[in-house]
N, C-alpha and C positions, 0 to 999 in steps of 0.2 A: 504494500500500500504506500502510495506517495504521500508524504506529509510536508507541510509548509515550513516547519521548523526543523533544522538538522538535529540528529540525535545528540551530538556533542553539546549543542546549545541547550537542549532540554535537560541534560544531565547537570550542566552548570547552573541553570535556573532552579531546578528542583533542589540542588544542594544548598543554594542560598536561601530558598524558601524553608528548607528543613532547619537551617541554622536560625532563621528568624522565628520559626515556630517554637523551637527549643528554648530560645531566649525569652519569648513571651510566656511560655509555660513555666519557666523557672521564676519569672517575676510575678506572674499571676496564676498560682497553682489551682485556684478554684476549690471546690468542695472536695473533701477527702474521699467521699464515696462510702465511708464506713456506715453512717446512719443517714438514711434518706427517707423522706416521707413516702408512704406507700401510695398515696393519692393526694390530690389537691381538691378542695371543695371551692367551687366558684359560687359567688353570690355576694350581694351587697352586705355591708356591715350591719345594716338594719335587719337582716335576716338571721344573723348570728345571735343565739341565745345560750344561756348557761347549759342547756340540755341538748345542744346541737349534736355533739358527738354521740350521746346516748341514743338519740332519735335515729341518726344515721346507722348506728350499730344494729338497732332493732330492724330497720329496713334491710340491712345486709343479711342478717340471720334469717329473716323471713324469705328472702330471695334464695339464699343457699338451701334452705329446707325445701323450697318448692322445686328448684331446678337440679340440685345435687344433694339429695337427702342422705347419702352414704358415701364412704370413701371411694368405692368402685366407680360410681357415677361421676364423681368429681374428677378422679384420675383419668377416666376415659374422655370426659368432656374437654379437659385441657391437654390431653395427649401426653400424659406422663409416661416415661419409659416403663415398659412392663405392664401397662394398663390393659393390654389385650389379653394377658394371661389371668387377669382377675375375674372373679365371678361376674356373670352378666346381669344378675338380678339380686335384689336385697335378700330374697329367701335362700339364696345359695351361699350367703356369707356365714361362715361358722360363728356361732355365738359362744 
């Protein structure tokens, strides 16, 4: 494939870009990535109340019970490795 920028020039440019990116990352490392929020709730401050987290948790649990009431359904729904070998229905789960 014919390209408009010679390979040698691309190597020089990407090397300079890599150096600039490394310098930027060293100066502005950003978040550590160790603890990050699982999700963000969007809404105005006027919607936030002292029980907002509890109400969201209630909705989340109700949704989980409706759509993934057991570990096999959840594992299969999100495609966890080995999910295909799990029981296909709740009555097949050993108790």
